[in-house]
C-alpha positions as CSV (number, residue, x, y, z in Angstrom):
1,M,-19.3,45.0,101.9
2,D,-22.7,46.5,102.3
3,E,-24.4,47.2,99.0
4,D,-27.8,47.7,100.7
5,A,-26.7,50.9,102.6
6,D,-28.2,53.4,100.2
7,E,-31.0,51.1,98.8
8,P,-34.7,51.6,99.4
9,E,-36.7,49.0,101.4
10,T,-38.2,47.6,98.2
11,V,-36.8,47.6,94.7
12,E,-39.1,47.1,91.7
13,N,-38.3,43.8,90.0
14,N,-37.7,44.8,86.4
15,G,-36.4,41.4,85.3
16,T,-32.8,42.4,85.4
17,F,-30.4,39.8,86.9
18,F,-26.9,38.4,86.6
19,L,-25.9,34.9,85.5
20,L,-22.3,33.6,85.2
21,P,-20.9,30.2,84.4
22,Y,-20.3,28.3,87.6
23,K,-17.0,26.6,88.5
24,K,-17.2,25.0,91.9
25,D,-13.5,25.0,92.7
26,K,-13.0,28.7,91.8
27,Y,-16.2,30.4,92.9
28,A,-16.6,32.3,96.1
29,S,-19.6,34.5,96.9
30,P,-18.7,38.2,97.0
31,Y,-21.7,39.1,99.2
32,N,-22.4,36.9,102.3
33,K,-25.9,38.4,102.8
34,A,-27.2,37.0,99.4
35,H,-28.2,33.4,98.5
36,T,-26.3,31.6,95.9
37,G,-28.4,29.7,93.4
38,L,-27.3,27.2,90.7
39,H,-29.2,26.7,87.4
40,K,-29.2,24.8,84.2
41,I,-30.6,25.8,80.8
42,A,-33.0,23.1,79.6
43,H,-33.9,22.8,75.9
44,S,-37.1,21.5,74.4
45,T,-39.2,21.8,71.2
46,L,-41.0,24.7,72.8
47,G,-37.8,26.7,73.6
48,S,-35.2,27.0,76.3
49,K,-35.8,27.7,80.0
50,L,-33.8,28.2,83.1
51,I,-34.3,25.7,85.9
52,P,-32.6,25.1,89.3
53,E,-29.7,22.7,89.6
54,M,-31.7,19.5,90.6
55,E,-28.9,18.0,92.7
56,E,-28.8,21.3,94.7
57,I,-32.6,21.0,95.6
58,G,-32.6,17.2,96.0
59,V,-34.8,16.1,93.1
60,T,-34.3,14.1,89.9
61,E,-37.1,15.8,87.9
62,Y,-38.2,19.4,87.7
63,K,-41.1,20.7,85.5
64,G,-40.8,17.9,83.1
65,V,-37.0,17.9,82.8
66,D,-35.0,14.9,83.9
67,A,-31.7,15.6,85.7
68,A,-29.9,13.2,83.3
69,D,-31.0,15.4,80.3
70,V,-29.1,18.5,81.6
71,A,-26.3,16.8,83.5
72,Q,-23.7,17.7,80.9
73,S,-24.8,21.2,80.2
74,T,-23.2,24.3,81.7
75,T,-24.1,25.2,85.3
76,W,-24.9,28.9,85.9
77,V,-24.8,30.8,89.2
78,D,-26.8,33.8,90.4
79,L,-26.8,35.8,93.6
80,R,-30.1,37.0,95.1
81,N,-31.5,38.5,98.3
82,D,-35.3,38.7,98.2
83,T,-36.1,40.6,95.0
84,K,-32.6,41.9,94.5
85,S,-30.0,40.3,92.2
86,Y,-26.3,40.8,92.6
87,C,-23.3,40.2,90.3
88,P,-21.8,36.8,91.3
89,E,-18.4,38.2,90.4
90,C,-18.2,41.6,92.2
91,G,-21.4,41.8,94.3
92,K,-22.9,44.9,92.6
93,L,-26.6,45.1,92.3
94,A,-28.4,44.5,89.0
95,M,-30.9,47.3,89.7
96,G,-31.4,50.2,92.2
97,K,-29.0,53.0,93.2
98,Q,-26.0,50.7,93.1
99,L,-26.8,49.6,89.5
100,N,-23.5,48.7,87.8
101,F,-25.0,49.2,84.3
102,K,-26.8,52.5,85.1
103,H,-24.6,54.5,82.7
104,F,-23.5,51.6,80.5
105,R,-24.6,51.0,77.0
106,I,-23.5,48.0,74.9
107,P,-22.8,49.0,71.3
108,I,-24.5,47.0,68.6
109,N,-21.3,45.8,67.0
110,F,-20.2,44.3,70.3
111,I,-23.6,42.6,70.7
112,N,-23.5,41.2,67.1
113,Q,-19.9,40.1,67.0
114,T,-19.2,39.0,70.6
115,I,-22.3,38.5,72.7
116,A,-24.7,37.0,70.1
117,P,-22.3,34.1,69.1
118,V,-22.0,33.1,72.8
119,F,-25.8,33.0,73.3
120,L,-26.4,31.3,70.0
121,K,-23.9,28.5,70.8
122,E,-25.2,28.1,74.4
123,C,-28.9,28.1,73.4
124,A,-28.6,25.8,70.4
125,Q,-30.8,22.7,70.5
126,G,-29.8,19.1,70.0
127,E,-26.6,18.6,68.0
128,H,-26.8,22.0,66.3
129,S,-23.9,24.3,67.2
130,W,-25.7,27.6,66.2
131,G,-29.1,29.1,66.1
132,K,-30.5,32.0,64.0
133,Y,-30.0,35.6,64.9
134,I,-31.3,38.8,63.2
135,A,-30.3,42.3,64.4
136,F,-32.1,45.5,63.6
137,T,-31.3,49.2,64.3
138,D,-33.3,52.3,63.6
139,S,-30.1,54.5,63.5
140,R,-28.5,55.2,60.2
141,Q,-25.3,56.3,61.9
142,G,-25.3,53.2,64.1
143,T,-25.8,51.1,61.0
144,A,-22.9,52.8,59.3
145,I,-20.7,52.3,62.3
146,S,-21.7,48.6,62.5
147,A,-21.0,48.1,58.8
148,K,-17.6,49.7,59.2
149,S,-16.8,47.4,62.2
150,F,-17.9,44.3,60.2
151,N,-15.8,45.4,57.2
152,I,-12.7,46.0,59.4
153,N,-13.2,42.5,61.0
154,V,-13.5,40.9,57.5
155,E,-10.3,42.6,56.4
156,R,-8.5,41.5,59.5
157,M,-9.7,37.9,59.2
158,R,-8.6,37.9,55.5
159,G,-5.1,39.1,56.6
160,W,-5.0,36.3,59.2
161,E,-6.0,33.7,56.7
162,K,-3.2,34.8,54.2
163,S,-0.7,34.9,57.0
164,I,-1.5,31.4,58.3
165,K,-1.3,30.0,54.7
166,L,2.2,31.6,54.4
167,L,3.4,30.1,57.6
168,V,2.1,26.7,56.7
169,E,3.9,26.9,53.3
170,K,7.1,28.0,54.9
171,Q,6.9,25.1,57.4
172,G,6.8,22.6,54.5
173,T,7.5,18.9,54.9
174,A,10.9,17.6,56.0
175,A,12.6,15.2,53.6
176,P,12.6,11.6,54.9
177,A,15.9,10.2,56.1
178,I,17.2,7.5,53.7
179,D,20.2,5.3,54.3
180,L,22.0,5.3,50.9
181,S,24.0,2.2,51.9
182,Q,20.8,0.2,51.6
183,I,20.3,1.5,48.0
184,P,21.9,-0.4,45.0
185,V,25.1,1.3,43.9
186,E,23.8,2.1,40.4
187,M,20.8,4.0,41.9
188,R,22.5,6.0,44.7
189,A,23.3,9.0,42.6
190,Q,19.8,9.3,41.4
191,V,18.3,8.9,44.9
192,A,20.8,11.5,46.3
193,A,19.7,14.0,43.6
194,L,16.0,13.4,44.4
195,M,16.8,14.0,48.1
196,M,18.5,17.3,47.3
197,N,15.5,18.5,45.3
198,Q,13.1,17.5,48.0
199,K,11.5,20.5,49.7
200,Q,13.1,20.8,53.2
201,G,11.0,21.5,56.2
202,G,11.2,25.1,57.6
203,D,10.6,26.6,61.0
204,G,7.2,28.0,60.0
205,S,8.2,31.6,60.7
206,A,8.0,34.7,58.7
207,T,9.3,38.3,59.1
208,L,6.9,41.2,59.4
209,Y,8.1,42.4,56.0
210,E,7.0,39.0,54.5
211,I,3.6,39.3,56.3
212,A,3.1,42.8,54.9
213,N,3.8,41.6,51.4
214,I,1.4,38.7,51.6
215,I,-1.5,40.7,53.0
216,F,-0.9,43.6,50.6
217,D,-3.5,43.9,47.8
218,D,-2.6,45.8,44.7
219,T,-6.2,46.3,43.7
220,L,-7.3,47.7,47.0
221,F,-4.2,49.9,47.2
222,A,-5.0,51.3,43.7
223,H,-8.6,52.0,44.8
224,I,-7.8,53.9,48.0
225,T,-5.0,55.9,46.3
226,K,-6.7,56.8,43.1
227,E,-6.9,60.5,44.1
228,D,-3.5,60.5,45.9
229,N,-0.8,62.3,44.0
230,S,2.0,60.7,46.0
231,P,1.0,57.1,47.0
232,N,3.5,55.4,49.2
233,K,3.3,51.6,49.1
234,E,5.7,51.0,51.9
235,A,3.8,53.4,54.2
236,Y,0.6,51.5,53.4
237,K,2.3,48.2,54.2
238,A,3.4,49.6,57.5
239,S,-0.2,50.6,58.3
240,L,-1.3,47.0,57.5
241,I,1.2,45.6,59.9
242,R,0.2,48.2,62.6
243,G,-3.4,47.0,62.3
244,F,-2.3,43.3,62.2
245,I,0.1,43.1,65.1
246,G,-0.2,46.5,66.7
247,R,-3.0,45.2,68.8
248,R,-3.3,42.2,71.2
249,P,-7.0,42.0,72.2
250,A,-7.7,40.0,75.3
251,F,-11.5,39.5,74.8
252,E,-11.8,38.9,71.0
253,I,-11.4,35.9,68.9
254,N,-8.1,36.2,67.1
255,V,-5.4,33.9,65.7
256,E,-3.1,34.6,68.7
257,G,-5.7,33.8,71.2
258,L,-6.5,30.6,69.4
259,G,-2.8,29.6,69.5
260,L,-2.5,29.5,65.7
261,L,0.4,31.9,65.6
262,T,2.6,33.9,68.0
263,L,4.7,37.0,67.6
264,D,8.3,36.4,68.3
265,Y,10.8,39.0,69.5
266,P,14.3,38.0,68.3
267,A,15.9,40.7,70.4
268,L,14.7,39.0,73.6
269,R,16.8,35.8,72.9
270,G,20.0,37.4,74.2
271,V,18.5,39.1,77.2
272,K,20.0,38.1,80.6
273,A,18.1,38.1,83.8
274,P,19.2,41.1,86.0
275,A,21.8,40.3,88.6
276,S,19.6,41.8,91.4
277,L,16.9,39.3,90.4
278,M,19.3,36.4,90.5
279,D,20.6,37.5,93.9
280,Y,17.0,37.6,95.2
281,A,16.3,34.1,93.8
282,D,19.5,32.7,95.5
283,R,18.6,34.3,98.9
284,H,15.0,32.8,98.8
285,G,15.8,29.4,97.3
286,L,14.2,30.1,93.9
287,T,15.3,28.8,90.5
288,I,15.1,31.6,87.9
289,E,16.7,31.2,84.5
290,D,17.3,33.7,81.6
291,K,14.5,32.0,79.7
292,D,12.1,32.8,82.5
293,W,13.0,36.5,82.4
294,Q,12.7,36.5,78.6
295,D,9.2,34.9,78.8
296,Y,8.1,37.5,81.3
297,L,9.4,40.3,79.0
298,K,7.4,38.8,76.2
299,I,4.3,38.9,78.4
300,I,5.0,42.6,79.0
301,L,5.4,43.3,75.3
302,D,2.2,41.4,74.4
303,Y,-0.1,42.5,77.2
304,F,1.2,45.9,78.1
305,V,2.9,47.4,75.0
306,R,0.8,45.9,72.3
307,M,-2.5,45.6,74.2
308,G,-2.1,49.2,75.2
309,N,-1.2,50.1,71.6
310,H,2.1,51.5,72.7
311,I,4.1,50.7,69.6
312,Q,6.5,52.6,67.4
313,P,5.7,56.1,66.0
314,L,4.2,56.4,62.5
315,V,6.6,56.2,59.5
316,T,6.6,58.8,56.7
317,D,3.2,59.1,55.0
318,E,1.7,56.3,57.2
319,R,-0.9,58.7,58.8
320,K,-3.0,58.9,55.6
321,Y,-3.5,55.2,55.5
322,I,-4.2,54.5,59.2
323,R,-7.4,54.6,61.2
324,D,-7.7,56.8,64.2
325,T,-8.3,53.7,66.4
326,N,-4.9,52.3,65.3
327,L,-2.9,55.4,66.4
328,S,-0.5,54.4,69.1
329,T,0.1,56.3,72.3
330,P,3.5,56.6,74.1
331,F,4.3,55.4,77.6
332,A,6.6,56.9,80.2
333,G,8.9,55.3,82.7
334,P,8.0,54.6,86.3
335,N,9.4,57.9,87.7
336,D,8.1,60.0,84.8
337,G,5.2,62.3,85.8
338,R,4.1,63.3,82.4
339,T,0.4,63.2,81.7
340,G,-1.5,62.2,78.5
341,C,0.5,58.9,78.1
342,G,0.7,55.5,79.6
343,H,3.1,54.6,82.4
344,W,5.2,51.5,82.9
345,P,3.6,49.3,85.5
346,V,5.2,49.6,89.0
347,L,4.4,48.3,92.5
348,K,1.7,50.5,93.9
349,K,2.2,51.6,97.5
350,K,0.2,53.7,100.0
351,E,1.5,56.9,101.6
352,D,2.6,55.0,104.7
353,G,4.8,52.8,102.5
354,T,2.7,49.6,102.7
355,V,1.7,47.8,99.5
356,E,-1.7,48.3,98.0
357,I,-3.9,45.2,97.6
358,K,-4.8,46.1,93.9
359,Q,-1.9,45.7,91.5
360,S,-1.6,45.4,87.7
361,R,-1.5,41.9,86.3
362,T,2.0,42.3,85.1
363,I,3.1,43.0,88.7
364,L,1.1,40.1,90.0
365,I,2.7,37.7,87.5
366,L,6.2,39.0,88.6
367,C,5.2,38.6,92.3
368,A,4.0,35.0,91.7
369,G,7.4,34.2,90.0
370,L,9.2,35.6,93.0
371,G,7.2,33.5,95.4
372,I,5.1,36.4,96.7
373,H,1.5,35.0,96.9
374,T,-0.1,37.1,99.7
375,L,-0.3,40.7,100.8
376,G,1.7,39.8,103.9
377,D,4.5,38.4,101.7
378,S,4.5,41.5,99.6
379,Q,4.8,43.8,102.7
380,L,7.9,41.8,103.8
381,K,9.5,41.5,100.4
382,C,8.4,44.7,98.6
383,K,11.8,46.4,99.2
384,S,13.5,43.6,97.3
385,S,10.9,43.1,94.6
386,R,10.6,46.8,93.9
387,K,14.0,46.7,92.2
388,Y,12.7,44.4,89.4
389,N,9.7,46.6,88.6
390,R,11.9,49.5,87.4
């Protein structure tokens, strides 16, 4: 790539640059004309500062900082060529005509809820896990939007908390196994009765109806429906569930991302892998079971249907309780040319029939499971793999 083609000879250094966490075994420079630099963040009583990776420059001390003091901290990578800084991920310039952020604005709620916690944790000194952060805005509208976002987040976290408590209670504690033959005869009946009354361990699962009931709040419902002549409690519960599981964010802290709970789809348990897929596996020496296909379909439901907010239509009266951002959008099949809706992921091909290098992640996962790891493999096997994307 040549990002410098349309750039002037000199670019004013406005202090804008890219930094990304460095992983040696996974990093590859996207721009071979730029120099890769490794850095550490050093903390002191006077503040924090960015210094070069000492091992990289062959020293054990740099500007009063010993290498041992920062050895365990995160290593950061940047990409530079003279006064120009490039993104270590994609190679885009941090300033100039190729500026990746030229028309990009970060909303204040994203800064406060996502970016700020990362910086606070990374820049904390000593054994402290957090620093202090104060945000200001001179926009009343922006403040109102931020307050709404915070309120929504608090409501969502409260719902997660109640749900986790319900699942823990339903899991319970299994009754210990006791050999009655080792108990005196005159006490066996009493011990057997106690064992029957002992709370048995559950599977720690709950239906969506149970979740809706546990996160439902009568006081809040009465407040929001005080001027409603026909309140519908079931429609309100449906809206709560839509906001709770009708989204699967990939870049936000949530109970699913933390592994605290997972959404199960009972209908998938009886799904069999397609015969064409099993034939493909036999011909190429692969082992694919029904459980593998069920797991793949769950990924589709989580990261395409839910993440894209392609869930069921609204139930009766649900619209008056739901936020515009929670409204779902339909999706069409692979051969459906309708516009204004999402489309089922399919293998992308060029006009000449060859496979494109950029594919959706769901397709890449399927290709990996079928042993297709390179573009060359996909060109040879696309005729076979295309059957399973429909």
